[in-house]
C-alpha positions as CSV (number, residue, x, y, z in Angstrom):
1,M,130.5,159.8,59.2
2,Y,127.0,158.9,57.2
3,A,124.8,159.3,60.4
4,F,126.2,163.1,60.5
5,V,125.7,163.5,57.1
6,F,122.2,162.5,57.0
7,S,121.7,164.7,60.3
8,I,121.8,167.5,58.1
9,L,120.5,166.0,55.3
10,K,116.9,165.0,57.0
11,R,116.4,169.2,57.5
12,C,116.4,169.1,53.6
13,D,113.3,168.5,51.1
14,P,113.7,164.4,50.8
15,E,113.1,164.5,46.9
16,S,115.4,167.1,46.1
17,T,118.2,165.3,49.1
18,H,117.2,162.3,46.2
19,H,118.0,164.1,43.1
20,W,121.3,165.4,44.7
21,G,122.0,161.8,45.4
22,I,121.1,160.2,42.1
23,I,123.5,163.0,40.5
24,L,126.5,162.0,42.6
25,I,125.9,158.3,41.9
26,R,125.8,158.7,38.6
27,A,129.3,160.1,38.8
28,A,130.1,157.1,40.6
29,G,129.7,155.1,37.6
30,L,132.1,157.4,35.3
31,P,134.7,154.8,33.9
32,W,137.5,155.2,36.2
33,I,135.8,155.9,39.2
34,R,133.0,152.8,38.6
35,R,136.9,150.3,38.4
36,M,138.0,151.8,41.6
37,L,134.6,151.6,43.1
38,R,133.8,148.2,42.4
39,Q,137.2,146.6,42.9
40,R,136.6,148.0,46.8
41,F,133.0,147.0,47.0
42,A,132.6,143.9,45.3
43,P,131.1,141.3,47.2
44,N,132.9,138.5,48.9
45,A,133.0,135.5,46.3
46,S,130.9,133.1,49.0
47,L,128.0,135.2,48.2
48,V,127.5,134.1,44.5
49,T,124.0,133.2,44.2
50,K,122.2,132.1,41.2
51,A,118.6,133.1,40.2
52,L,116.4,133.8,37.1
53,G,119.3,132.1,34.9
54,L,121.9,134.4,35.5
55,T,124.9,134.3,38.2
56,L,125.3,137.8,40.6
57,A,128.0,138.4,42.7
58,S,125.6,138.5,45.7
59,P,121.7,138.3,46.8
60,L,121.5,141.8,47.2
61,G,120.0,144.2,44.8
62,L,118.1,147.7,44.7
63,A,114.1,147.8,44.5
64,A,112.3,149.8,41.9
65,G,111.6,153.2,43.1
66,F,114.8,154.8,43.4
67,D,116.5,154.7,39.9
68,K,113.0,155.5,38.2
69,D,114.6,156.3,35.1
70,G,117.7,154.1,35.0
71,V,120.2,156.8,34.7
72,A,121.9,155.6,37.5
73,I,122.9,152.1,37.0
74,R,126.3,151.6,36.9
75,G,127.2,154.1,39.6
76,M,124.8,151.3,41.6
77,Y,127.0,148.6,40.4
78,A,129.8,150.6,41.5
79,L,128.6,151.0,44.8
80,G,128.3,147.1,45.4
81,F,124.6,146.6,44.1
82,D,124.4,143.4,41.8
83,H,120.9,143.7,40.7
84,V,119.2,147.1,40.4
85,E,115.3,147.2,39.4
86,V,114.5,150.1,37.3
87,G,111.2,152.0,37.1
88,T,108.5,151.7,38.0
89,V,108.0,152.7,34.5
90,T,104.8,153.8,32.5
91,A,103.8,153.4,28.8
92,L,103.7,157.0,29.1
93,A,105.5,159.7,30.2
94,Q,104.0,161.0,33.2
95,P,105.1,164.1,35.8
96,G,103.4,161.8,38.7
97,N,101.6,163.0,41.8
98,P,101.9,167.0,42.8
99,K,105.1,167.8,45.4
100,P,105.5,167.5,48.4
101,R,105.4,163.5,47.9
102,L,108.3,162.3,49.5
103,F,108.7,162.2,53.6
104,R,110.9,160.5,56.1
105,L,110.0,159.3,59.2
106,P,113.6,159.3,61.0
107,R,112.3,157.4,64.2
108,D,111.0,154.9,62.5
109,R,113.5,154.4,59.9
110,A,111.0,154.7,57.6
111,L,109.7,156.8,54.1
112,V,106.1,157.4,53.4
113,N,105.6,158.3,49.4
114,R,102.9,158.9,47.0
115,M,105.0,159.7,43.7
116,G,102.8,158.4,41.2
117,F,105.2,156.8,39.0
118,N,106.8,159.8,37.8
119,N,109.2,158.4,34.7
120,D,110.4,159.7,31.4
121,G,107.7,156.7,29.8
122,A,108.7,153.3,28.1
123,E,110.3,154.1,24.8
124,V,112.6,157.0,26.5
125,V,113.9,154.3,29.1
126,A,114.5,151.7,26.5
127,T,116.3,153.8,24.3
128,R,118.4,154.5,27.4
129,L,118.9,150.9,28.4
130,A,119.8,149.8,24.9
131,A,122.5,152.8,24.7
132,L,123.6,151.6,28.1
133,R,124.2,147.9,27.2
134,H,125.8,149.4,23.5
135,W,128.6,150.9,25.3
136,G,129.5,147.8,27.4
137,G,131.3,147.5,30.4
138,A,130.3,145.5,33.5
139,L,126.8,145.6,34.5
140,P,124.7,144.5,37.5
141,V,121.4,142.4,36.5
142,I,118.8,144.6,35.3
143,G,115.3,144.0,35.7
144,V,112.6,146.6,34.7
145,N,109.0,147.4,36.8
146,I,106.2,148.6,34.7
147,G,103.0,149.9,35.5
148,K,99.7,151.7,33.9
149,S,100.0,154.6,33.0
150,R,97.9,157.4,35.0
151,V,95.4,158.9,32.4
152,I,94.7,154.9,30.7
153,D,91.5,153.3,32.3
154,I,91.7,150.3,34.2
155,A,89.7,148.7,31.6
156,D,92.5,149.4,29.3
157,A,95.4,148.6,31.3
158,T,96.7,145.3,29.8
159,A,97.5,146.9,26.5
160,D,99.2,149.8,28.3
161,Y,101.4,147.2,30.6
162,V,101.8,145.1,27.1
163,T,103.2,148.4,25.5
164,S,105.7,149.0,27.9
165,A,106.5,145.2,27.7
166,Q,107.1,145.1,24.4
167,L,109.7,148.2,24.2
168,L,111.2,147.4,27.6
169,A,111.9,143.2,27.7
170,P,114.3,143.8,25.0
171,H,116.4,145.6,27.2
172,A,115.9,143.5,30.4
173,D,117.3,141.0,32.4
174,Y,114.2,140.2,33.6
175,L,110.5,142.5,33.8
176,V,108.7,142.9,36.8
177,V,104.4,143.5,36.4
178,N,103.3,146.2,39.4
179,V,99.7,146.2,40.0
180,S,100.5,146.8,43.9
181,S,101.4,150.7,44.3
182,P,99.1,152.2,46.4
183,N,99.7,155.6,44.5
184,T,97.6,154.9,41.7
185,P,93.8,154.9,41.6
186,G,92.7,151.4,40.9
187,L,95.9,150.0,40.7
188,R,95.4,147.1,43.3
189,G,92.4,145.9,42.1
190,L,94.5,144.1,39.0
191,Q,95.7,142.0,41.6
192,E,92.3,140.3,41.6
193,T,92.6,136.8,39.8
194,A,89.7,137.3,37.3
195,T,91.7,140.4,35.9
196,L,95.4,139.4,37.4
197,R,95.6,136.2,35.0
198,P,94.9,137.8,31.5
199,L,97.0,140.5,32.4
200,L,99.8,138.4,33.3
201,R,99.2,136.1,30.2
202,K,99.2,138.9,27.7
203,V,102.2,140.6,29.2
204,A,104.5,137.2,29.3
205,Q,103.7,136.4,25.9
206,A,104.6,140.6,24.8
207,S,108.0,139.6,27.0
208,G,109.2,137.1,25.1
209,S,112.1,134.9,26.6
210,T,112.4,138.0,29.5
211,P,111.7,136.3,32.1
212,L,108.1,138.3,33.8
213,L,107.6,138.4,37.8
214,V,104.5,140.2,39.4
215,K,105.2,142.9,42.4
216,I,102.1,142.6,45.2
217,S,101.0,144.1,48.2
218,P,102.1,143.6,51.5
219,D,98.4,144.7,52.7
220,C,97.4,141.0,50.5
221,D,95.4,138.8,53.2
222,D,96.8,135.0,53.3
223,Q,94.0,133.7,50.7
224,A,94.7,136.7,48.1
225,V,98.8,135.5,48.2
226,A,97.7,132.2,47.7
227,D,95.6,133.1,44.9
228,I,98.3,135.1,43.2
229,A,100.9,132.5,43.7
230,A,98.5,130.0,42.3
231,V,98.5,132.2,39.1
232,V,101.9,132.6,38.9
233,I,102.5,128.9,39.2
234,E,99.9,128.4,36.6
235,L,101.0,130.6,33.9
236,D,104.5,129.6,34.6
237,L,106.2,133.0,35.5
238,A,109.2,133.3,36.5
239,G,108.7,134.5,40.2
240,I,107.3,137.1,42.7
241,I,108.5,140.4,44.4
242,A,107.1,140.3,48.0
243,T,106.5,143.1,48.6
244,N,105.6,146.5,48.1
245,T,105.2,149.8,50.6
246,T,101.8,149.3,52.7
247,T,98.9,151.9,53.3
248,S,99.2,150.9,56.9
249,R,100.5,152.6,59.8
250,D,100.7,149.9,62.2
251,G,103.8,149.7,64.3
252,V,104.8,153.1,63.6
253,I,106.1,155.2,66.7
254,T,106.2,158.7,65.3
255,K,104.1,161.0,66.5
256,K,100.1,160.7,65.2
257,E,99.7,164.1,64.0
258,T,102.6,164.1,62.1
259,V,101.5,160.5,60.3
260,A,98.4,162.4,59.9
261,A,99.5,165.6,58.5
262,I,101.8,163.4,56.1
263,G,98.5,162.3,54.7
264,E,98.1,159.1,52.1
265,G,100.9,157.1,50.5
266,G,102.9,154.0,50.7
267,L,104.9,153.1,53.9
268,S,108.4,151.8,53.5
269,G,111.1,151.0,55.8
270,A,111.1,149.0,59.5
271,P,107.8,148.8,60.2
272,L,106.9,146.7,56.9
273,A,109.5,144.1,57.9
274,D,107.5,141.4,59.7
275,Q,104.7,141.9,56.8
276,S,107.2,141.5,54.4
277,L,108.6,138.5,56.3
278,R,105.3,136.7,56.7
279,I,104.5,136.7,52.9
280,L,107.5,135.8,51.9
281,K,107.4,132.4,54.4
282,L,103.3,132.1,53.1
283,L,104.4,131.8,49.6
284,R,107.1,129.7,50.0
285,Q,104.5,127.2,51.4
286,T,103.3,126.6,47.8
287,V,105.4,128.3,45.1
288,P,108.4,125.6,44.4
289,R,112.1,126.4,44.5
290,D,112.7,126.9,41.0
291,K,110.4,130.3,41.1
292,C,112.3,133.2,42.5
293,I,111.1,135.0,44.9
294,I,112.5,138.7,45.7
295,S,112.5,139.6,49.0
296,V,111.8,143.4,49.8
297,G,110.9,145.5,52.9
298,G,112.3,146.7,56.1
299,V,116.0,145.1,55.1
300,F,118.7,147.0,56.7
301,T,121.2,144.5,58.0
302,G,123.0,141.9,56.6
303,G,121.4,139.5,59.4
304,D,118.0,140.9,57.6
305,V,119.5,139.7,54.5
306,K,120.2,136.3,55.8
307,A,116.5,135.8,57.7
308,R,115.0,136.5,54.5
309,L,117.3,133.8,52.4
310,D,116.4,131.1,54.9
311,A,113.3,131.9,54.8
312,G,113.0,130.5,51.2
313,A,113.8,134.1,49.3
314,T,116.2,133.9,46.2
315,L,116.9,137.5,46.1
316,V,116.5,140.6,48.2
317,Q,116.3,143.8,47.8
318,G,116.7,147.0,49.8
319,Y,115.7,150.9,49.1
320,T,114.5,152.5,52.5
321,G,117.8,151.0,54.2
322,F,120.0,152.4,51.7
323,V,118.4,156.3,52.4
324,Y,119.2,155.7,56.0
325,R,122.4,153.8,55.9
326,G,124.0,155.6,53.1
327,P,125.8,155.1,49.9
328,L,127.9,152.2,51.9
329,F,125.0,150.0,52.5
330,A,125.1,147.6,49.5
331,H,129.1,147.0,50.8
332,L,127.6,147.1,54.4
333,I,124.9,144.3,54.4
334,N,127.5,142.3,51.7
335,T,130.3,142.4,54.4
336,E,127.6,141.5,57.3
337,L,125.7,138.6,55.1
338,A,129.9,137.2,54.5
339,Q,130.6,137.0,57.9
340,L,127.1,135.3,58.7
341,S,127.5,133.0,56.0
């Protein structure tokens, strides 16, 4: 059924379709609808997972980038996601990059985005999350992904991240430092250990008892991955998210002319799967099991999730798979995973 719907939706502007989808998902979070859906789509009891000092009904969550402003968290939970990562959120509200900035590559089951951290800003999102918790009711584990405000110079990035952490950490189950998006100029340079170590130390102090992770790029070489892992261990952070989107177009089968016409942006989806899995395995060679590794990139099936868990992932996230498989994505994944367990 969704394949037919998607055949129509893919003719529409991807960002507009995304906004329509968010509206429908928010409706799924309304009290009586949420209770009905969650009862229908709750994961099998065999999938209970412990991570970050918390107990989750399944290891599957929604990656950052889909619900940038934390407006559809209850709806995502109703559809079967047991952790939802909000953001990326910046200290200052910003509109993001000029449109068009989101593109589909259906033949590759992939997306290209250069959104540029469009979001309502840390203060607004913090207020929204505080209200969400105030009203109570069942919620997924809520992560908040923070990035650098575009107007802030790289030299002042640490203070910018600290501002976001101070505002958002009290309302998050975990916090993520995003230094790996390819769509904010200079951001990936913060992955260099000389700048990453003091940045993470300051953000960890600002986050207090809220677990802190760092999200890394799939374009890091092996030494860079090892260096980041060493910093995470040294600072005793909660873990690592691997990985963000890639600037590479290797393995893409869409016509080169089409890809070239899209231009710059981070690629997500199936072409990223092998690289994401490779970096996960590389990380687990040095990162101890008590550190959380969240694997994301090219996850479409329960088999994909199992492969990540078998390779050492603590939790697994999807985004592009949700776009291509539809609103039942989490339920389908959890059902497939339970059958494989």
